[in-house]
DRENFI-163849 format. One line per 4 residues: their letters; for each residue x, y, z of N, C-alpha, C, CB. Coordinates in Angstrom, 2 decimals. Last residue first. Glycine has a CB too. Layout:
REM residues N
a = X Y Z X Y Z X Y Z X Y Z  ... $
This chain:
REM residues 220
xxxx = -13.73 -61.93 105.12 -14.61 -62.37 106.24 -14.69 -61.31 107.31 -14.09 -63.68 106.85  -13.90 -59.97 101.98 -13.14 -60.37 103.18 -14.11 -60.82 104.26 -12.24 -59.21 103.70  -15.38 -61.25 98.92 -15.30 -60.22 99.97 -14.57 -60.79 101.20 -16.74 -59.72 100.37  -13.42 -62.37 96.09 -14.42 -62.61 97.13 -14.26 -61.57 98.22 -14.28 -64.04 97.72 $
xxxx = -13.03 -60.59 92.91 -12.51 -61.22 94.16 -13.62 -61.36 95.23 -11.33 -60.38 94.74  -14.50 -61.47 89.73 -14.40 -60.48 90.81 -13.89 -61.17 92.07 -15.79 -59.79 91.08  -14.96 -63.00 87.49 -13.63 -63.02 88.10 -13.45 -61.95 89.16 -12.58 -62.84 87.06  -17.61 -62.44 86.85 -17.16 -63.81 87.12 -15.84 -63.83 87.84 -17.05 -64.60 85.83 $
xxxx = -17.80 -59.70 86.35 -18.57 -60.29 87.50 -18.08 -61.66 87.87 -20.07 -60.37 87.18  -16.21 -59.46 84.05 -15.84 -58.75 85.29 -16.57 -59.32 86.48 -16.14 -57.27 85.17  -17.69 -60.98 82.26 -16.35 -61.42 82.64 -15.90 -60.72 83.90 -15.35 -61.18 81.52  -20.00 -59.42 82.05 -20.09 -60.77 82.59 -18.73 -61.26 83.04 -20.67 -61.72 81.55 $
xxxx = -18.98 -57.14 80.80 -19.57 -57.03 82.15 -19.66 -58.40 82.79 -20.97 -56.39 82.09  -18.23 -58.22 78.34 -17.22 -57.61 79.21 -17.73 -57.52 80.64 -16.82 -56.22 78.70  -20.61 -59.02 77.15 -19.64 -60.02 77.58 -18.59 -59.45 78.49 -18.98 -60.66 76.39  -23.75 -57.92 77.78 -22.43 -57.37 77.52 -21.41 -58.37 77.99 -22.23 -56.00 78.21 $
xxxx = -26.24 -58.73 78.48 -25.72 -59.25 77.21 -24.32 -58.77 76.91 -26.61 -58.86 76.08  -27.26 -59.76 81.57 -26.62 -58.64 80.84 -25.96 -59.21 79.61 -25.56 -57.89 81.73  -28.10 -61.84 82.87 -29.10 -60.80 82.62 -28.54 -59.61 81.89 -29.71 -60.35 83.89  -25.89 -63.27 82.75 -26.29 -62.76 84.06 -27.33 -61.69 83.91 -25.10 -62.22 84.84 $
xxxx = -24.70 -65.91 80.95 -25.64 -64.80 80.94 -26.02 -64.46 82.35 -26.88 -65.13 80.12  -21.30 -66.55 80.40 -22.59 -66.90 80.98 -23.45 -65.67 81.06 -22.42 -67.54 82.35  -18.61 -67.72 78.57 -19.50 -66.58 78.74 -20.83 -67.07 79.26 -19.68 -65.80 77.40  -17.22 -69.92 78.03 -16.52 -68.87 78.76 -17.41 -67.69 79.02 -15.30 -68.43 78.03 $
xxxx = -18.32 -71.72 76.47 -18.56 -71.82 77.89 -17.87 -70.78 78.71 -18.15 -73.12 78.36  -18.30 -71.41 73.70 -17.28 -72.28 74.27 -17.41 -72.39 75.77 -15.91 -71.77 73.91  -20.11 -69.42 72.92 -20.53 -70.80 72.83 -19.52 -71.76 73.42 -20.80 -71.17 71.42  -18.62 -67.06 73.12 -19.72 -67.30 74.05 -20.15 -68.75 74.03 -20.90 -66.40 73.72 $
xxxx = -16.90 -67.33 70.91 -16.34 -67.27 72.27 -17.42 -67.55 73.31 -15.71 -65.91 72.53  -18.61 -67.12 68.73 -17.85 -68.36 68.97 -17.33 -68.39 70.39 -16.69 -68.49 67.98  -19.50 -64.45 68.88 -20.46 -65.54 69.05 -19.74 -66.84 69.36 -21.34 -65.71 67.80  -17.11 -63.11 68.37 -17.80 -62.91 69.66 -18.78 -64.04 69.93 -18.53 -61.56 69.68 $
xxxx = -16.55 -63.88 65.77 -15.61 -64.24 66.83 -16.28 -64.13 68.20 -14.37 -63.34 66.77  -18.76 -62.67 64.43 -18.60 -64.13 64.42 -17.68 -64.57 65.53 -18.05 -64.61 63.07  -18.28 -59.94 64.86 -19.50 -60.54 65.42 -19.38 -62.05 65.47 -20.72 -60.13 64.59  -15.91 -59.61 63.40 -15.94 -59.37 64.85 -17.16 -60.01 65.51 -15.93 -57.86 65.13 $
xxxx = -16.80 -60.07 60.79 -15.80 -60.96 61.41 -15.79 -60.81 62.91 -14.41 -60.67 60.86  -18.55 -57.87 60.42 -19.08 -59.24 60.37 -18.11 -60.23 61.02 -19.35 -59.66 58.91  -16.76 -55.74 60.55 -17.82 -55.84 61.55 -18.38 -57.26 61.60 -18.95 -54.84 61.24  -15.19 -56.27 58.25 -14.57 -56.27 59.58 -15.61 -56.40 60.67 -13.75 -55.00 59.80 $
xxxx = -17.09 -55.90 56.20 -16.49 -57.23 56.39 -15.84 -57.33 57.76 -15.45 -57.53 55.29  -17.53 -53.16 56.43 -18.62 -54.13 56.70 -18.09 -55.52 56.94 -19.62 -54.16 55.54  -15.03 -52.20 55.66 -15.53 -51.95 57.02 -16.66 -52.91 57.39 -16.02 -50.50 57.15  -14.93 -53.10 53.00 -13.93 -53.55 53.97 -14.41 -53.36 55.40 -12.63 -52.80 53.76 $
xxxx = -17.08 -51.72 51.89 -17.10 -53.19 51.93 -16.12 -53.73 52.96 -16.77 -53.76 50.55  -16.07 -49.13 52.19 -17.32 -49.52 52.86 -17.44 -51.04 52.97 -18.54 -48.94 52.11  -13.83 -49.25 50.55 -13.67 -49.01 51.99 -14.92 -49.42 52.75 -13.37 -47.53 52.25  -15.07 -49.66 48.07 -14.16 -50.67 48.60 -13.97 -50.50 50.09 -12.81 -50.61 47.88 $
xxxx = -16.52 -47.25 47.87 -17.23 -48.54 47.91 -16.35 -49.64 48.49 -17.70 -48.94 46.51  -14.41 -45.46 47.82 -15.37 -45.39 48.92 -16.15 -46.69 49.03 -16.33 -44.21 48.72  -13.19 -46.21 45.39 -12.47 -46.40 46.66 -13.41 -46.34 47.85 -11.37 -45.33 46.80  -15.26 -45.47 43.63 -14.81 -46.87 43.70 -14.08 -47.15 45.01 -13.90 -47.21 42.51 $
xxxx = -15.35 -42.71 44.07 -16.53 -43.53 44.38 -16.14 -45.00 44.53 -17.60 -43.38 43.29  -12.79 -42.06 43.13 -13.14 -41.81 44.53 -14.36 -42.65 44.94 -13.45 -40.30 44.76  -13.09 -42.77 40.42 -12.12 -43.48 41.26 -12.42 -43.30 42.73 -10.70 -43.01 40.96  -15.03 -40.91 39.65 -15.31 -42.35 39.54 -14.37 -43.15 40.42 -15.17 -42.81 38.07 $
xxxx = -13.67 -38.54 40.11 -14.87 -38.84 40.91 -15.22 -40.33 40.84 -16.06 -38.00 40.42  -11.61 -38.88 38.15 -11.30 -38.71 39.57 -12.50 -39.08 40.44 -10.85 -37.27 39.86  -13.04 -38.98 35.76 -12.26 -40.15 36.17 -11.92 -40.09 37.65 -10.97 -40.25 35.34  -14.10 -36.39 35.81 -15.00 -37.54 35.84 -14.27 -38.80 36.28 -15.63 -37.76 34.46 $
xxxx = -11.70 -34.93 35.66 -12.58 -34.77 36.83 -13.54 -35.96 36.94 -13.38 -33.45 36.74  -10.76 -35.75 33.17 -9.97 -36.06 34.36 -10.83 -35.95 35.62 -8.75 -35.13 34.46  -12.78 -34.66 31.54 -12.57 -36.11 31.56 -11.79 -36.53 32.80 -11.83 -36.56 30.29  -12.39 -31.95 32.09 -13.67 -32.58 32.43 -13.52 -34.10 32.49 -14.75 -32.21 31.40 $
xxxx = -9.78 -31.67 31.06 -10.04 -31.41 32.48 -11.35 -32.06 32.92 -10.09 -29.89 32.75  -10.19 -32.24 28.37 -9.31 -33.12 29.15 -9.56 -32.94 30.64 -7.83 -32.85 28.82  -11.85 -30.06 27.76 -12.36 -31.43 27.60 -11.51 -32.41 28.41 -12.37 -31.83 26.12  -10.06 -27.98 28.27 -11.30 -28.08 29.04 -11.88 -29.48 28.95 -12.34 -27.05 28.55 $
xxxx = -8.12 -28.56 26.35 -7.77 -28.60 27.78 -9.01 -28.71 28.66 -6.96 -27.35 28.17  -9.64 -28.16 24.03 -9.10 -29.49 24.31 -8.72 -29.62 25.77 -7.88 -29.77 23.42  -10.20 -25.43 24.29 -11.30 -26.38 24.28 -10.81 -27.80 24.60 -12.00 -26.36 22.92  -7.53 -24.50 24.10 -8.31 -24.27 25.32 -9.50 -25.23 25.40 -8.80 -22.81 25.37 $
xxxx = -6.89 -25.27 21.49 -6.15 -25.86 22.60 -6.91 -25.69 23.92 -4.76 -25.23 22.71  -8.73 -23.61 20.15 -8.82 -25.06 20.01 -8.09 -25.77 21.15 -8.24 -25.52 18.66  -7.73 -21.12 20.93 -9.09 -21.51 21.30 -9.29 -23.01 21.19 -10.12 -20.78 20.42  -5.19 -21.24 19.72 -5.30 -21.16 21.19 -6.71 -21.54 21.66 -4.95 -19.74 21.67 $
xxxx = -5.93 -21.32 17.02 -5.20 -22.44 17.61 -5.31 -22.44 19.12 -3.73 -22.39 17.20  -7.17 -18.81 16.80 -7.95 -20.03 16.54 -7.26 -21.24 17.17 -8.14 -20.25 15.02  -4.96 -17.18 17.35 -6.12 -17.15 18.23 -6.98 -18.39 18.05 -6.95 -15.90 17.99  -3.35 -17.76 15.14 -2.88 -18.12 16.48 -4.04 -18.13 17.47 -1.80 -17.15 16.94 $
xxxx = -4.93 -16.67 13.09 -4.66 -18.10 13.10 -4.21 -18.57 14.48 -3.60 -18.45 12.06  -4.82 -13.97 13.93 -6.11 -14.65 13.85 -5.92 -16.17 13.86 -6.88 -14.23 12.56  -2.09 -13.45 13.71 -2.73 -13.37 15.02 -4.07 -14.10 15.02 -2.92 -11.91 15.44  -1.85 -13.74 10.93 -1.11 -14.64 11.81 -1.71 -14.65 13.21 0.37 -14.24 11.87 $
xxxx = -3.45 -11.61 10.09 -3.82 -12.98 9.73 -3.12 -13.99 10.63 -3.49 -13.26 8.27  -1.95 -9.48 11.17 -3.33 -9.71 11.61 -3.77 -11.13 11.29 -4.28 -8.71 10.95  0.41 -9.79 9.68 0.43 -9.93 11.14 -0.96 -10.20 11.69 1.02 -8.68 11.79  -0.53 -9.27 7.12 0.03 -10.60 7.42 0.06 -10.83 8.92 1.44 -10.73 6.83 $
xxxx = -1.27 -6.59 7.44 -2.30 -7.59 7.14 -1.80 -9.00 7.45 -2.73 -7.49 5.66  1.28 -5.53 7.92 0.23 -5.41 8.94 -0.87 -6.42 8.71 -0.35 -3.99 8.94  2.54 -6.07 5.50 3.05 -6.69 6.72 2.00 -6.65 7.83 4.34 -6.00 7.19  0.98 -4.41 3.87 0.95 -5.85 3.65 1.46 -6.60 4.88 1.79 -6.22 2.42 $
xxxx = 1.70 -1.94 4.95 0.30 -2.36 5.01 0.18 -3.87 4.81 -0.53 -1.62 3.95  4.41 -1.90 4.29 4.00 -1.89 5.70 2.56 -2.36 5.86 4.16 -0.47 6.29  4.15 -1.87 1.49 4.82 -2.98 2.14 4.44 -3.07 3.62 6.34 -2.84 2.00  2.84 0.58 1.16 2.18 -0.65 0.74 2.81 -1.88 1.39 2.23 -0.78 -0.78 $
xxxx = 4.86 2.29 2.10 3.58 2.21 2.82 2.82 0.93 2.45 2.71 3.46 2.49  6.78 1.85 0.12 7.08 1.50 1.51 5.79 1.36 2.32 8.00 2.56 2.15  5.40 2.86 -2.08 5.81 1.46 -2.07 6.10 0.99 -0.65 7.04 1.24 -2.97  5.18 5.52 -1.25 3.96 4.73 -1.49 4.28 3.24 -1.45 3.31 5.10 -2.84 $
xxxx = 7.89 6.19 -1.21 7.11 6.23 0.03 5.83 5.42 -0.10 6.78 7.67 0.41  8.50 5.91 -3.92 9.18 5.07 -2.94 8.41 5.03 -1.63 10.61 5.57 -2.70  6.84 7.89 -4.95 6.63 6.51 -5.36 7.30 5.55 -4.37 7.18 6.27 -6.79  7.99 10.15 -3.80 6.62 9.80 -3.43 6.33 8.34 -3.79 5.62 10.73 -4.13 $
xxxx = 10.46 10.09 -5.12 10.40 9.97 -3.66 9.01 9.54 -3.20 10.78 11.30 -2.99  9.59 10.43 -7.76 10.32 9.21 -7.39 10.26 8.99 -5.88 11.79 9.30 -7.85  8.45 12.96 -7.54 7.60 11.83 -7.90 8.26 10.51 -7.53 7.29 11.85 -9.40  10.73 14.46 -6.97 9.65 14.39 -5.98 8.74 13.20 -6.26 8.84 15.69 -5.97 $
xxxx = 12.08 14.07 -9.40 12.68 13.61 -8.15 11.63 13.45 -7.06 13.76 14.59 -7.69  10.23 15.31 -11.11 10.56 13.88 -11.29 11.16 13.30 -10.01 11.53 13.70 -12.46  10.35 17.90 -10.14 9.09 17.16 -10.04 9.32 15.67 -10.21 8.09 17.66 -11.07  12.98 18.50 -10.82 12.57 18.51 -9.41 11.28 17.72 -9.21 12.39 19.95 -8.91 $
xxxx = 12.81 18.34 -13.59 13.70 17.41 -12.88 13.32 17.33 -11.40 15.17 17.84 -13.03  11.01 20.47 -14.04 10.65 19.10 -14.42 11.49 18.08 -13.68 10.80 18.91 -15.93  12.56 22.60 -13.13 11.31 22.29 -12.43 10.85 20.88 -12.76 10.22 23.31 -12.81  14.60 22.47 -15.06 14.92 22.28 -13.64 13.67 21.92 -12.84 15.58 23.54 -13.06 $
xxxx = 13.02 23.02 -17.33 13.74 21.74 -17.23 14.10 21.43 -15.78 15.03 21.78 -18.10  12.14 25.58 -16.76 11.15 24.51 -16.86 11.81 23.14 -16.76 10.37 24.62 -18.18  14.61 26.89 -16.81 13.81 26.89 -15.60 12.79 25.75 -15.61 13.09 28.23 -15.44  15.39 26.41 -19.47 16.21 25.90 -18.38 15.41 25.82 -17.08 17.43 26.79 -18.18 $
xxxx = 13.29 27.76 -20.78 13.48 26.33 -21.00 14.31 25.71 -19.88 14.15 26.07 -22.36  13.79 30.34 -19.91 12.54 29.69 -19.52 12.64 28.18 -19.68 11.38 30.24 -20.34  16.23 30.77 -21.15 16.16 30.78 -19.68 14.90 30.10 -19.20 16.20 32.22 -19.16  15.34 30.62 -23.81 16.32 29.66 -23.32 16.31 29.59 -21.80 17.72 30.03 -23.82 $
xxxx = 13.62 32.83 -23.90 13.07 31.49 -24.12 14.02 30.43 -23.60 12.79 31.27 -25.61  15.48 34.84 -23.48 14.38 34.64 -22.51 13.79 33.25 -22.64 13.28 35.70 -22.72  17.02 34.46 -25.78 17.63 34.28 -24.46 16.57 34.05 -23.39 18.47 35.50 -24.09  15.09 35.03 -27.73 15.70 33.69 -27.71 16.34 33.42 -26.34 16.76 33.56 -28.83 $
xxxx = 14.59 37.67 -27.17 13.51 36.71 -26.99 14.06 35.28 -26.93 12.48 36.83 -28.14  17.12 38.64 -27.86 16.65 38.75 -26.48 15.51 37.77 -26.21 16.19 40.19 -26.19  17.09 38.06 -30.59 18.09 37.44 -29.73 17.67 37.50 -28.26 19.46 38.11 -29.91  14.97 39.70 -31.40 14.86 38.25 -31.58 15.86 37.52 -30.70 15.08 37.88 -33.05 $
xxxx = 16.05 42.18 -30.79 14.84 41.73 -30.09 14.69 40.22 -30.19 13.59 42.44 -30.68  18.16 42.17 -32.61 18.44 42.23 -31.17 17.24 41.74 -30.37 18.80 43.68 -30.75  16.67 42.12 -35.02 17.60 41.02 -34.69 17.89 40.98 -33.21 18.91 41.16 -35.49  15.32 44.51 -34.80 14.56 43.27 -34.85 15.44 42.07 -34.50 13.92 43.08 -36.23 $
xxxx = 17.47 46.29 -34.89 16.61 46.24 -33.71 15.81 44.95 -33.66 15.66 47.44 -33.69  18.39 45.74 -37.44 19.25 45.46 -36.29 18.42 45.35 -35.02 20.32 46.56 -36.14  16.19 46.63 -38.93 16.59 45.23 -39.01 17.46 44.85 -37.82 17.33 44.95 -40.32  16.21 49.33 -38.23 15.04 48.51 -37.90 15.42 47.03 -37.90 13.90 48.77 -38.91 $
xxxx = 18.67 50.01 -39.27 18.44 50.13 -37.83 17.25 49.28 -37.40 18.20 51.60 -37.45  18.17 49.54 -42.00 19.24 48.81 -41.31 19.05 48.86 -39.80 20.61 49.38 -41.70  16.16 51.39 -42.49 15.88 49.96 -42.63 16.92 49.12 -41.91 15.83 49.56 -44.10  17.61 53.73 -42.07 16.48 53.41 -41.18 16.16 51.93 -41.24 15.22 54.24 -41.55 $
xxxx = 19.37 53.61 -44.14 19.89 53.55 -42.78 18.79 53.19 -41.80 20.53 54.89 -42.39  18.08 51.42 -46.74 18.35 52.72 -46.14 18.88 52.52 -44.72 17.09 53.61 -46.13  19.46 49.01 -48.93 18.65 49.32 -47.75 19.06 50.65 -47.18 18.78 48.23 -46.69  19.50 49.48 -52.45 20.19 49.28 -51.17 19.30 49.72 -50.01 21.53 50.05 -51.15 $
xxxx = 17.60 47.80 -54.78 17.74 49.06 -54.06 18.43 48.80 -52.74 16.36 49.74 -53.83  17.16 45.40 -55.91 18.49 45.99 -56.12 18.68 47.26 -55.33 18.71 46.27 -57.58  15.33 43.09 -56.18 15.59 43.84 -54.93 16.98 44.41 -54.98 15.41 42.94 -53.68  15.09 41.53 -58.38 14.62 42.90 -58.52 14.89 43.75 -57.29 13.17 42.91 -58.82 $
xxxx = 15.88 39.04 -57.59 16.67 39.71 -58.63 16.28 41.16 -58.80 16.52 39.00 -59.95  13.86 38.33 -55.83 15.17 38.65 -55.29 16.03 39.40 -56.32 15.89 37.38 -54.83  10.71 39.87 -56.42 11.70 38.86 -56.76 13.07 39.28 -56.23 11.76 38.62 -58.28  8.98 41.10 -53.54 9.50 41.25 -54.88 10.47 40.12 -55.15 10.19 42.63 -55.07 $
xxxx = 6.40 42.30 -51.32 7.26 41.23 -51.82 7.78 41.61 -53.20 6.49 39.89 -51.88  4.68 44.29 -50.79 5.66 44.04 -49.74 6.63 42.92 -50.15 4.95 43.68 -48.42  2.79 44.33 -52.74 3.92 45.23 -52.92 5.01 45.03 -51.85 3.44 46.66 -52.89  2.01 40.74 -52.74 1.67 42.17 -52.78 2.93 42.98 -52.93 0.91 42.60 -51.50 $
xxxx = 0.75 37.55 -51.55 1.57 38.38 -52.45 1.07 39.82 -52.44 1.55 37.82 -53.88  0.70 36.27 -48.26 -0.06 36.78 -49.40 0.83 37.71 -50.24 -1.34 37.53 -48.92  1.97 33.15 -46.97 1.88 34.60 -47.02 1.09 35.01 -48.27 3.29 35.25 -47.03  2.67 30.53 -44.89 1.76 30.96 -45.96 1.62 32.47 -45.89 0.36 30.25 -45.84 $
xxxx = 5.79 28.84 -44.34 4.71 29.75 -43.93 3.86 30.05 -45.15 5.28 31.07 -43.30  8.22 26.72 -43.08 7.24 26.90 -44.14 6.12 27.78 -43.62 6.69 25.54 -44.64  11.57 27.50 -42.03 10.17 27.21 -41.74 9.31 27.47 -42.99 9.68 28.07 -40.55  14.20 28.26 -42.17 13.86 26.94 -42.70 12.41 26.56 -42.47 14.73 25.90 -42.08 $
xxxx = 15.16 30.72 -41.47 14.66 29.86 -40.40 14.38 28.44 -40.87 13.41 30.44 -39.80  16.20 31.73 -43.92 16.84 32.03 -42.64 16.44 31.04 -41.55 16.49 33.45 -42.21  14.54 30.97 -46.01 15.91 30.46 -46.00 16.58 30.69 -44.65 16.72 31.12 -47.10  11.23 29.92 -45.71 12.19 30.96 -45.35 13.58 30.36 -45.29 11.81 31.63 -44.00 $
xxxx = 9.07 28.97 -48.21 10.00 28.48 -47.20 11.05 29.55 -46.97 10.66 27.14 -47.63  5.52 29.43 -48.89 6.92 29.72 -49.09 7.74 29.12 -47.94 7.16 31.24 -49.21  2.63 29.57 -50.65 3.28 28.70 -49.65 4.78 28.82 -49.89 2.79 27.18 -49.76  0.53 32.37 -51.06 1.70 31.60 -51.48 2.21 30.76 -50.29 2.83 32.54 -52.02 $
xxxx = -2.45 33.77 -52.36 -1.71 33.24 -51.21 -0.62 32.31 -51.72 -2.65 32.50 -50.21  -4.18 34.74 -54.34 -2.84 35.30 -54.24 -2.04 34.81 -53.04 -2.93 36.77 -54.18  -6.56 33.30 -54.36 -6.59 34.69 -53.89 -5.19 35.25 -53.62 -7.43 34.80 -52.63  -5.24 29.96 -53.71 -6.23 30.91 -54.24 -6.04 32.29 -53.64 -7.65 30.41 -53.95 $
xxxx = -1.71 29.29 -53.98 -3.06 29.01 -53.53 -4.00 30.06 -54.10 -3.13 28.98 -51.98  1.33 27.74 -55.06 0.37 28.83 -55.09 -0.98 28.35 -54.61 0.25 29.41 -56.50  4.47 26.76 -53.64 3.18 26.49 -54.22 2.28 27.69 -54.15 2.53 25.31 -53.54  6.91 27.65 -52.86 6.73 26.20 -53.02 5.40 25.85 -53.64 6.85 25.51 -51.70 $
xxxx = 9.13 30.21 -53.23 7.74 29.81 -53.43 7.70 28.30 -53.66 7.10 30.57 -54.63  11.37 31.11 -50.71 11.21 30.45 -52.00 9.79 29.92 -52.10 12.23 29.29 -52.18  12.66 34.11 -49.28 11.79 32.95 -49.24 11.67 32.39 -50.65 10.38 33.31 -48.66  14.69 36.07 -47.32 14.54 35.47 -48.63 13.71 34.21 -48.49 15.92 35.16 -49.27 $
xxxx = 14.30 39.06 -45.43 14.28 37.60 -45.51 14.07 37.16 -46.96 13.17 37.01 -44.61  13.96 41.78 -45.44 15.20 41.28 -45.99 15.26 39.77 -46.06 16.34 41.78 -45.19  12.10 42.01 -42.43 12.48 42.62 -43.70 13.86 42.14 -44.16 12.47 44.16 -43.58  11.23 38.76 -41.17 11.75 40.10 -40.95 12.11 40.68 -42.31 12.99 40.08 -39.99 $
xxxx = 8.67 36.43 -40.07 9.59 36.96 -41.07 10.05 38.35 -40.67 8.93 37.00 -42.46  6.68 35.45 -38.50 8.04 35.15 -38.10 9.07 35.64 -39.09 8.20 33.69 -37.91  4.21 36.29 -39.08 4.62 35.04 -39.72 6.03 34.64 -39.34 4.51 35.15 -41.23  3.15 38.73 -38.32 3.11 37.62 -37.37 3.42 36.29 -38.02 1.75 37.56 -36.69 $
xxxx = 2.29 39.80 -41.61 2.51 40.08 -40.19 2.35 38.81 -39.36 1.53 41.17 -39.70  1.35 39.03 -44.05 2.75 38.72 -43.72 3.02 38.92 -42.23 3.69 39.61 -44.54  -1.25 39.80 -44.41 -0.86 38.49 -44.93 0.57 38.12 -44.65 -1.09 38.44 -46.37  -0.61 43.19 -44.70 -1.61 42.15 -44.50 -1.16 40.85 -45.16 -2.97 42.59 -45.07 $
xxxx = 2.64 44.22 -43.51 1.55 44.19 -44.48 0.58 43.04 -44.16 2.10 44.05 -45.91  4.88 44.29 -42.07 3.68 44.79 -41.41 2.48 44.79 -42.34 3.92 46.18 -40.88  7.14 43.60 -43.35 6.44 42.51 -42.65 5.19 42.97 -41.95 7.36 41.86 -41.65  8.63 44.30 -46.51 7.98 44.75 -45.28 7.24 43.56 -44.67 7.01 45.95 -45.55 $
xxxx = 10.12 42.71 -48.35 10.44 44.12 -48.14 9.87 44.64 -46.83 9.93 44.95 -49.28  11.54 39.69 -48.98 10.50 40.32 -48.17 10.93 41.75 -47.89 10.25 39.53 -46.83  12.13 38.26 -52.11 12.67 39.04 -51.01 11.54 39.75 -50.30 13.73 40.07 -51.51  11.91 35.04 -53.54 11.30 36.33 -53.25 12.02 36.97 -52.08 9.81 36.18 -52.95 $
xxxx = 12.21 32.92 -56.17 12.88 33.33 -54.94 12.50 34.78 -54.69 14.45 33.16 -55.03  9.96 30.57 -57.61 10.47 31.94 -57.52 11.12 32.19 -56.16 9.34 32.94 -57.76  8.81 28.08 -57.42 10.23 28.14 -57.67 10.80 29.54 -57.61 10.54 27.55 -58.99  5.65 28.91 -58.71 6.44 27.92 -57.95 7.91 28.00 -58.38 5.88 26.47 -58.18 $
xxxx = 5.25 32.46 -59.13 5.03 31.06 -59.48 5.93 30.19 -58.63 5.27 30.82 -60.99  3.45 35.52 -58.51 4.63 34.66 -58.37 4.25 33.23 -58.69 5.22 34.76 -56.94  2.27 38.31 -59.96 1.90 36.92 -59.73 3.17 36.08 -59.69 0.92 36.40 -60.82  3.46 40.79 -59.98 2.03 40.68 -59.72 1.65 39.27 -59.36 1.23 41.14 -60.91 $
xxxx = 6.24 42.04 -58.65 5.77 40.82 -59.33 4.32 40.63 -58.98 6.62 39.57 -58.93  7.19 45.33 -59.16 6.47 44.37 -58.34 6.05 43.20 -59.19 5.25 45.02 -57.67  9.62 47.88 -58.94 8.91 46.86 -59.68 8.27 45.88 -58.73 9.83 46.15 -60.63  9.06 51.07 -57.68 9.70 49.78 -57.43 8.93 48.72 -58.19 9.75 49.46 -55.91 $
């Protein structure tokens, strides 16, 4: 089989085998057509696969040939291998698609859960803010009540002082009134004795003297 010892930029190459060194695990399958985009050292080539459109780096060798030289028809074994590789690739694609769907569903579920958690966090923050506002309101109300209580105590003390002062004033007025009444009574008593209606019988009690003066005479 002819072999191109050295490929150049622009050559269109047919891949004969993919298990060779420098081609394995590059995503190529036997029969793929690649185009050389550039050469590197030690026979390495930068090529683009027409089937996948991907750029890969492979090494030149007997596993590659120019497309114009790949005139030998593929054997039945090669066709079976190629079919098997295609089927495997399709199966891997289906598995990958199923995995993508599963991961997408899991992502959507996680997004929904995250949204729910965010809403719960927001609700908790609102409740916490309301709780802090309530505490602040209670603290302000407590301060107001303490101020009102202090004012009531001050008013009560002032009222008690005013009450005691008024009671003392009334007691003084009553005492003065009683003393004035005693003085008037003594003056009237002295005036009555000086008018001749009261005589001394050795007893200073005017009532006793009046009873002795007007006592009836004894019977003969």
